TINU-521564 format. One record per atom (N, C-alpha, C): x, y, z; atom name; residue number from 1; residue in one letter. Coordinates in steps of 0.02 Angstrom, whole numbers, plus 50000, padded with zeros to 5 digits. Layout:
// residues N
@u=X v=Y w=Z name=CA resi=NUM resn=a
...
//
This chain:
// residues 107
@u=55083 v=54137 w=56062 name=N resi=1 resn=m
@u=55029 v=54151 w=56108 name=CA resi=1 resn=m
@u=54962 v=54138 w=56075 name=C resi=1 resn=m
@u=54953 v=54164 w=56014 name=N resi=2 resn=y
@u=54889 v=54155 w=55980 name=CA resi=2 resn=y
@u=54877 v=54081 w=55964 name=C resi=2 resn=y
@u=54931 v=54045 w=55948 name=N resi=3 resn=g
@u=54925 v=53973 w=55934 name=CA resi=3 resn=g
@u=54902 v=53935 w=55996 name=C resi=3 resn=g
@u=54928 v=53955 w=56055 name=N resi=4 resn=g
@u=54907 v=53924 w=56117 name=CA resi=4 resn=g
@u=54834 v=53937 w=56133 name=C resi=4 resn=g
@u=54812 v=53998 w=56120 name=N resi=5 resn=i
@u=54741 v=54015 w=56131 name=CA resi=5 resn=i
@u=54697 v=53974 w=56083 name=C resi=5 resn=i
@u=54718 v=53970 w=56021 name=N resi=6 resn=a
@u=54679 v=53932 w=55972 name=CA resi=6 resn=a
@u=54676 v=53858 w=55991 name=C resi=6 resn=a
@u=54732 v=53831 w=56013 name=N resi=7 resn=g
@u=54733 v=53761 w=56034 name=CA resi=7 resn=g
@u=54690 v=53749 w=56095 name=C resi=7 resn=g
@u=54692 v=53795 w=56142 name=N resi=8 resn=f
@u=54652 v=53789 w=56203 name=CA resi=8 resn=f
@u=54577 v=53795 w=56189 name=C resi=8 resn=f
@u=54560 v=53838 w=56143 name=N resi=9 resn=l
@u=54489 v=53851 w=56130 name=CA resi=9 resn=l
@u=54462 v=53814 w=56069 name=C resi=9 resn=l
@u=54500 v=53768 w=56042 name=N resi=10 resn=s
@u=54475 v=53733 w=55982 name=CA resi=10 resn=s
@u=54415 v=53690 w=56002 name=C resi=10 resn=s
@u=54360 v=53706 w=55971 name=N resi=11 resn=i
@u=54296 v=53674 w=55986 name=CA resi=11 resn=i
@u=54269 v=53647 w=55920 name=C resi=11 resn=i
@u=54233 v=53593 w=55923 name=N resi=12 resn=n
@u=54206 v=53563 w=55861 name=CA resi=12 resn=n
@u=54142 v=53596 w=55837 name=C resi=12 resn=n
@u=54112 v=53639 w=55876 name=N resi=13 resn=v
@u=54052 v=53674 w=55855 name=CA resi=13 resn=v
@u=54074 v=53726 w=55803 name=C resi=13 resn=v
@u=54047 v=53720 w=55743 name=N resi=14 resn=a
@u=54070 v=53761 w=55687 name=CA resi=14 resn=a
@u=54061 v=53836 w=55700 name=C resi=14 resn=a
@u=54005 v=53855 w=55728 name=N resi=15 resn=e
@u=53992 v=53927 w=55738 name=CA resi=15 resn=e
@u=54040 v=53956 w=55789 name=C resi=15 resn=e
@u=54052 v=53921 w=55843 name=N resi=16 resn=t
@u=54098 v=53945 w=55894 name=CA resi=16 resn=t
@u=54170 v=53946 w=55867 name=C resi=16 resn=t
@u=54188 v=53895 w=55831 name=N resi=17 resn=r
@u=54255 v=53893 w=55803 name=CA resi=17 resn=r
@u=54266 v=53949 w=55752 name=C resi=17 resn=r
@u=54214 v=53966 w=55715 name=N resi=18 resn=e
@u=54218 v=54020 w=55666 name=CA resi=18 resn=e
@u=54230 v=54087 w=55702 name=C resi=18 resn=e
@u=54197 v=54097 w=55758 name=N resi=19 resn=m
@u=54206 v=54159 w=55796 name=CA resi=19 resn=m
@u=54276 v=54163 w=55826 name=C resi=19 resn=m
@u=54301 v=54106 w=55852 name=N resi=20 resn=i
@u=54368 v=54105 w=55880 name=CA resi=20 resn=i
@u=54420 v=54118 w=55826 name=C resi=20 resn=i
@u=54410 v=54088 w=55767 name=N resi=21 resn=d
@u=54456 v=54101 w=55712 name=CA resi=21 resn=d
@u=54457 v=54174 w=55692 name=C resi=21 resn=d
@u=54398 v=54205 w=55691 name=N resi=22 resn=s
@u=54396 v=54276 w=55671 name=CA resi=22 resn=s
@u=54429 v=54321 w=55724 name=C resi=22 resn=s
@u=54421 v=54304 w=55788 name=N resi=23 resn=i
@u=54455 v=54342 w=55841 name=CA resi=23 resn=i
@u=54530 v=54335 w=55834 name=C resi=23 resn=i
@u=54553 v=54274 w=55822 name=N resi=24 resn=l
@u=54625 v=54263 w=55815 name=CA resi=24 resn=l
@u=54653 v=54297 w=55753 name=C resi=24 resn=l
@u=54617 v=54295 w=55697 name=N resi=25 resn=i
@u=54640 v=54329 w=55636 name=CA resi=25 resn=i
@u=54645 v=54404 w=55648 name=C resi=25 resn=i
@u=54595 v=54434 w=55680 name=N resi=26 resn=g
@u=54597 v=54506 w=55695 name=CA resi=26 resn=g
@u=54655 v=54523 w=55741 name=C resi=26 resn=g
@u=54666 v=54483 w=55793 name=N resi=27 resn=g
@u=54720 v=54497 w=55839 name=CA resi=27 resn=g
@u=54788 v=54489 w=55807 name=C resi=27 resn=g
@u=54797 v=54436 w=55768 name=N resi=28 resn=v
@u=54861 v=54425 w=55734 name=CA resi=28 resn=v
@u=54874 v=54479 w=55683 name=C resi=28 resn=v
@u=54823 v=54500 w=55646 name=N resi=29 resn=l
@u=54833 v=54553 w=55597 name=CA resi=29 resn=l
@u=54852 v=54619 w=55630 name=C resi=29 resn=l
@u=54822 v=54635 w=55687 name=N resi=30 resn=a
@u=54840 v=54696 w=55723 name=CA resi=30 resn=a
@u=54911 v=54691 w=55750 name=C resi=30 resn=a
@u=54929 v=54632 w=55775 name=N resi=31 resn=d
@u=54997 v=54621 w=55799 name=CA resi=31 resn=d
@u=55047 v=54629 w=55743 name=C resi=31 resn=d
@u=55031 v=54604 w=55685 name=N resi=32 resn=y
@u=55074 v=54610 w=55626 name=CA resi=32 resn=y
@u=55082 v=54682 w=55604 name=C resi=32 resn=y
@u=55027 v=54719 w=55602 name=N resi=33 resn=v
@u=55029 v=54789 w=55579 name=CA resi=33 resn=v
@u=55070 v=54832 w=55627 name=C resi=33 resn=v
@u=55060 v=54823 w=55693 name=N resi=34 resn=t
@u=55098 v=54863 w=55740 name=CA resi=34 resn=t
@u=55172 v=54844 w=55739 name=C resi=34 resn=t
@u=55187 v=54780 w=55728 name=N resi=35 resn=w
@u=55256 v=54759 w=55722 name=CA resi=35 resn=w
@u=55289 v=54791 w=55660 name=C resi=35 resn=w
@u=55252 v=54793 w=55605 name=N resi=36 resn=l
@u=55278 v=54823 w=55544 name=CA resi=36 resn=l
@u=55290 v=54898 w=55553 name=C resi=36 resn=l
@u=55243 v=54933 w=55583 name=N resi=37 resn=i
@u=55249 v=55005 w=55594 name=CA resi=37 resn=i
@u=55308 v=55019 w=55642 name=C resi=37 resn=i
@u=55313 v=54981 w=55694 name=N resi=38 resn=r
@u=55368 v=54990 w=55742 name=CA resi=38 resn=r
@u=55436 v=54975 w=55709 name=C resi=38 resn=r
@u=55438 v=54926 w=55665 name=N resi=39 resn=s
@u=55500 v=54911 w=55629 name=CA resi=39 resn=s
@u=55520 v=54969 w=55584 name=C resi=39 resn=s
@u=55472 v=54999 w=55551 name=N resi=40 resn=i
@u=55486 v=55056 w=55507 name=CA resi=40 resn=i
@u=55509 v=55116 w=55548 name=C resi=40 resn=i
@u=55478 v=55128 w=55605 name=N resi=41 resn=i
@u=55498 v=55185 w=55648 name=CA resi=41 resn=i
@u=55569 v=55176 w=55674 name=C resi=41 resn=i
@u=55587 v=55114 w=55693 name=N resi=42 resn=l
@u=55653 v=55101 w=55721 name=CA resi=42 resn=l
@u=55706 v=55088 w=55668 name=C resi=42 resn=l
@u=55688 v=55088 w=55605 name=N resi=43 resn=l
@u=55734 v=55071 w=55551 name=CA resi=43 resn=l
@u=55796 v=55118 w=55549 name=C resi=43 resn=l
@u=55788 v=55184 w=55555 name=N resi=44 resn=p
@u=55848 v=55227 w=55550 name=CA resi=44 resn=p
@u=55899 v=55215 w=55605 name=C resi=44 resn=p
@u=55877 v=55193 w=55663 name=N resi=45 resn=s
@u=55924 v=55184 w=55719 name=CA resi=45 resn=s
@u=55963 v=55119 w=55715 name=C resi=45 resn=s
@u=55936 v=55069 w=55679 name=N resi=46 resn=n
@u=55970 v=55005 w=55675 name=CA resi=46 resn=n
@u=55955 v=54973 w=55608 name=C resi=46 resn=n
@u=55997 v=54986 w=55559 name=N resi=47 resn=i
@u=55985 v=54963 w=55490 name=CA resi=47 resn=i
@u=55985 v=54888 w=55484 name=C resi=47 resn=i
@u=56034 v=54853 w=55515 name=N resi=48 resn=l
@u=56038 v=54781 w=55509 name=CA resi=48 resn=l
@u=55976 v=54747 w=55537 name=C resi=48 resn=l
@u=55955 v=54767 w=55597 name=N resi=49 resn=h
@u=55895 v=54738 w=55626 name=CA resi=49 resn=h
@u=55833 v=54756 w=55585 name=C resi=49 resn=h
@u=55832 v=54817 w=55557 name=N resi=50 resn=g
@u=55775 v=54837 w=55515 name=CA resi=50 resn=g
@u=55770 v=54796 w=55452 name=C resi=50 resn=g
@u=55826 v=54779 w=55422 name=N resi=51 resn=c
@u=55825 v=54737 w=55361 name=CA resi=51 resn=c
@u=55801 v=54666 w=55379 name=C resi=51 resn=c
@u=55823 v=54642 w=55436 name=N resi=52 resn=y
@u=55799 v=54576 w=55460 name=CA resi=52 resn=y
@u=55724 v=54578 w=55470 name=C resi=52 resn=y
@u=55698 v=54631 w=55503 name=N resi=53 resn=d
@u=55627 v=54637 w=55515 name=CA resi=53 resn=d
@u=55587 v=54641 w=55450 name=C resi=53 resn=d
@u=55613 v=54675 w=55400 name=N resi=54 resn=v
@u=55578 v=54679 w=55336 name=CA resi=54 resn=v
@u=55570 v=54609 w=55306 name=C resi=54 resn=v
@u=55622 v=54569 w=55309 name=N resi=55 resn=g
@u=55617 v=54501 w=55282 name=CA resi=55 resn=g
@u=55567 v=54458 w=55321 name=C resi=55 resn=g
@u=55570 v=54461 w=55387 name=N resi=56 resn=v
@u=55524 v=54422 w=55428 name=CA resi=56 resn=v
@u=55452 v=54446 w=55418 name=C resi=56 resn=v
@u=55443 v=54512 w=55415 name=N resi=57 resn=n
@u=55375 v=54540 w=55404 name=CA resi=57 resn=n
@u=55348 v=54519 w=55337 name=C resi=57 resn=n
@u=55389 v=54519 w=55286 name=N resi=58 resn=f
@u=55366 v=54499 w=55219 name=CA resi=58 resn=f
@u=55344 v=54426 w=55219 name=C resi=58 resn=f
@u=55385 v=54382 w=55248 name=N resi=59 resn=l
@u=55367 v=54310 w=55249 name=CA resi=59 resn=l
@u=55304 v=54298 w=55291 name=C resi=59 resn=l
@u=55299 v=54332 w=55349 name=N resi=60 resn=f
@u=55240 v=54323 w=55390 name=CA resi=60 resn=f
@u=55178 v=54351 w=55356 name=C resi=60 resn=f
@u=55185 v=54408 w=55323 name=N resi=61 resn=g
@u=55128 v=54437 w=55287 name=CA resi=61 resn=g
@u=55105 v=54392 w=55231 name=C resi=61 resn=g
@u=55151 v=54360 w=55196 name=N resi=62 resn=w
@u=55133 v=54313 w=55143 name=CA resi=62 resn=w
@u=55096 v=54253 w=55172 name=C resi=62 resn=w
@u=55121 v=54226 w=55228 name=N resi=63 resn=f
@u=55087 v=54170 w=55261 name=CA resi=63 resn=f
@u=55018 v=54189 w=55285 name=C resi=63 resn=f
@u=55012 v=54248 w=55316 name=N resi=64 resn=l
@u=54948 v=54271 w=55343 name=CA resi=64 resn=l
@u=54897 v=54282 w=55288 name=C resi=64 resn=l
@u=54918 v=54312 w=55233 name=N resi=65 resn=a
@u=54872 v=54324 w=55177 name=CA resi=65 resn=a
@u=54850 v=54258 w=55146 name=C resi=65 resn=a
@u=54896 v=54210 w=55139 name=N resi=66 resn=s
@u=54876 v=54146 w=55110 name=CA resi=66 resn=s
@u=54828 v=54109 w=55156 name=C resi=66 resn=s
@u=54836 v=54116 w=55222 name=N resi=67 resn=y
@u=54789 v=54083 w=55268 name=CA resi=67 resn=y
@u=54722 v=54118 w=55268 name=C resi=67 resn=y
@u=54722 v=54185 w=55268 name=N resi=68 resn=m
@u=54659 v=54222 w=55272 name=CA resi=68 resn=m
@u=54617 v=54212 w=55209 name=C resi=68 resn=m
@u=54649 v=54208 w=55151 name=N resi=69 resn=f
@u=54611 v=54202 w=55089 name=CA resi=69 resn=f
@u=54598 v=54130 w=55069 name=C resi=69 resn=f
@u=54620 v=54082 w=55110 name=N resi=70 resn=s
@u=54606 v=54012 w=55095 name=CA resi=70 resn=s
@u=54534 v=53994 w=55114 name=C resi=70 resn=s
@u=54502 v=54034 w=55157 name=N resi=71 resn=n
@u=54433 v=54022 w=55177 name=CA resi=71 resn=n
@u=54389 v=54077 w=55149 name=C resi=71 resn=n
@u=54358 v=54065 w=55090 name=N resi=72 resn=p
@u=54320 v=54119 w=55059 name=CA resi=72 resn=p
@u=54252 v=54132 w=55091 name=C resi=72 resn=p
@u=54233 v=54095 w=55143 name=N resi=73 resn=d
@u=54168 v=54104 w=55174 name=CA resi=73 resn=d
@u=54171 v=54157 w=55228 name=C resi=73 resn=d
@u=54182 v=54219 w=55208 name=N resi=74 resn=l
@u=54186 v=54275 w=55254 name=CA resi=74 resn=l
@u=54121 v=54315 w=55250 name=C resi=74 resn=l
@u=54080 v=54309 w=55300 name=N resi=75 resn=h
@u=54018 v=54347 w=55301 name=CA resi=75 resn=h
@u=54023 v=54402 w=55353 name=C resi=75 resn=h
@u=53970 v=54440 w=55361 name=N resi=76 resn=g
@u=53972 v=54501 w=55402 name=CA resi=76 resn=g
@u=53991 v=54490 w=55474 name=C resi=76 resn=g
@u=53965 v=54437 w=55505 name=N resi=77 resn=q
@u=53980 v=54425 w=55575 name=CA resi=77 resn=q
@u=54055 v=54410 w=55586 name=C resi=77 resn=q
@u=54083 v=54370 w=55543 name=N resi=78 resn=v
@u=54154 v=54353 w=55549 name=CA resi=78 resn=v
@u=54197 v=54415 w=55539 name=C resi=78 resn=v
@u=54181 v=54455 w=55488 name=N resi=79 resn=l
@u=54220 v=54515 w=55475 name=CA resi=79 resn=l
@u=54212 v=54566 w=55531 name=C resi=79 resn=l
@u=54152 v=54572 w=55559 name=N resi=80 resn=g
@u=54141 v=54618 w=55615 name=CA resi=80 resn=g
@u=54180 v=54599 w=55677 name=C resi=80 resn=g
@u=54181 v=54535 w=55693 name=N resi=81 resn=i
@u=54218 v=54512 w=55752 name=CA resi=81 resn=i
@u=54293 v=54521 w=55741 name=C resi=81 resn=i
@u=54316 v=54505 w=55680 name=N resi=82 resn=a
@u=54388 v=54513 w=55665 name=CA resi=82 resn=a
@u=54408 v=54586 w=55669 name=C resi=82 resn=a
@u=54365 v=54631 w=55644 name=N resi=83 resn=f
@u=54380 v=54702 w=55647 name=CA resi=83 resn=f
@u=54382 v=54727 w=55719 name=C resi=83 resn=f
@u=54335 v=54705 w=55760 name=N resi=84 resn=l
@u=54333 v=54725 w=55830 name=CA resi=84 resn=l
@u=54396 v=54701 w=55867 name=C resi=84 resn=l
@u=54416 v=54639 w=55855 name=N resi=85 resn=a
@u=54477 v=54613 w=55886 name=CA resi=85 resn=a
@u=54538 v=54652 w=55862 name=C resi=85 resn=a
@u=54538 v=54669 w=55797 name=N resi=86 resn=f
@u=54593 v=54708 w=55769 name=CA resi=86 resn=f
@u=54599 v=54775 w=55804 name=C resi=86 resn=f
@u=54543 v=54811 w=55812 name=N resi=87 resn=i
@u=54544 v=54877 w=55844 name=CA resi=87 resn=i
@u=54565 v=54872 w=55917 name=C resi=87 resn=i
@u=54541 v=54822 w=55953 name=N resi=88 resn=l
@u=54558 v=54815 w=56024 name=CA resi=88 resn=l
@u=54633 v=54800 w=56033 name=C resi=88 resn=l
@u=54659 v=54753 w=55994 name=N resi=89 resn=v
@u=54730 v=54737 w=56001 name=CA resi=89 resn=v
@u=54774 v=54795 w=55977 name=C resi=89 resn=v
@u=54754 v=54826 w=55923 name=N resi=90 resn=m
@u=54793 v=54883 w=55897 name=CA resi=90 resn=m
@u=54794 v=54940 w=55948 name=C resi=90 resn=m
@u=54737 v=54955 w=55978 name=N resi=91 resn=g
@u=54734 v=55008 w=56029 name=CA resi=91 resn=g
@u=54777 v=54992 w=56090 name=C resi=91 resn=g
@u=54775 v=54929 w=56112 name=N resi=92 resn=a
@u=54815 v=54909 w=56169 name=CA resi=92 resn=a
@u=54889 v=54914 w=56154 name=C resi=92 resn=a
@u=54910 v=54892 w=56096 name=N resi=93 resn=k
@u=54981 v=54895 w=56079 name=CA resi=93 resn=k
@u=55005 v=54966 w=56068 name=C resi=93 resn=k
@u=54965 v=55008 w=56037 name=N resi=94 resn=i
@u=54985 v=55078 w=56027 name=CA resi=94 resn=i
@u=54990 v=55113 w=56094 name=C resi=94 resn=i
@u=54944 v=55100 w=56139 name=N resi=95 resn=t
@u=54947 v=55129 w=56206 name=CA resi=95 resn=t
@u=55009 v=55106 w=56243 name=C resi=95 resn=t
@u=55025 v=55042 w=56239 name=N resi=96 resn=y
@u=55084 v=55015 w=56273 name=CA resi=96 resn=y
@u=55147 v=55046 w=56246 name=C resi=96 resn=y
@u=55155 v=55048 w=56180 name=N resi=97 resn=y
@u=55216 v=55076 w=56151 name=CA resi=97 resn=y
@u=55221 v=55151 w=56162 name=C resi=97 resn=y
@u=55164 v=55187 w=56164 name=N resi=98 resn=s
@u=55166 v=55259 w=56178 name=CA resi=98 resn=s
@u=55189 v=55273 w=56249 name=C resi=98 resn=s
@u=55162 v=55235 w=56297 name=N resi=99 resn=v
@u=55182 v=55244 w=56367 name=CA resi=99 resn=v
@u=55255 v=55225 w=56376 name=C resi=99 resn=v
@u=55277 v=55172 w=56343 name=N resi=100 resn=k
@u=55347 v=55152 w=56347 name=CA resi=100 resn=k
@u=55393 v=55206 w=56318 name=C resi=100 resn=k
@u=55373 v=55234 w=56261 name=N resi=101 resn=y
@u=55414 v=55286 w=56229 name=CA resi=101 resn=y
@u=55416 v=55349 w=56273 name=C resi=101 resn=y
@u=55359 v=55369 w=56300 name=N resi=102 resn=l
@u=55358 v=55428 w=56343 name=CA resi=102 resn=l
@u=55399 v=55417 w=56407 name=C resi=102 resn=l
@u=55399 v=55356 w=56433 name=N resi=103 resn=g
@u=55439 v=55341 w=56491 name=CA resi=103 resn=g
@u=55513 v=55345 w=56476 name=C resi=103 resn=g
@u=55533 v=55323 w=56416 name=N resi=104 resn=e
@u=55603 v=55327 w=56397 name=CA resi=104 resn=e
@u=55624 v=55399 w=56384 name=C resi=104 resn=e
@u=55579 v=55440 w=56359 name=N resi=105 resn=e
@u=55595 v=55511 w=56346 name=CA resi=105 resn=e
@u=55602 v=55550 w=56411 name=C resi=105 resn=e
@u=55565 v=55532 w=56463 name=N resi=106 resn=n
@u=55568 v=55568 w=56526 name=CA resi=106 resn=n
@u=55630 v=55551 w=56567 name=C resi=106 resn=n
@u=55664 v=55497 w=56551 name=N resi=107 resn=e
@u=55723 v=55477 w=56590 name=CA resi=107 resn=e
@u=55783 v=55517 w=56574 name=C resi=107 resn=e
//
């Protein structure tokens, strides 16, 4: 999904592209963190799937860190936009999973 957004919004204007990259990095990082937390929470109920998720999370985290640190030109505006995107995506995913969990508990 994030790759499609990046491809759709790829613009040659450096400043706009920098902002889009920071939004995507913040969103992907929040998606990764919530996936990792959810994998840890669900680990006791399904060990085999949890071990698979640990491997996938490790590889994806390594890829994400190598991509994020390949561009050392991180100034305040880029970090601020990435943090805002991180908080918004993280809040949306936590709300979704909380409502889903409460719905399953009420059944």
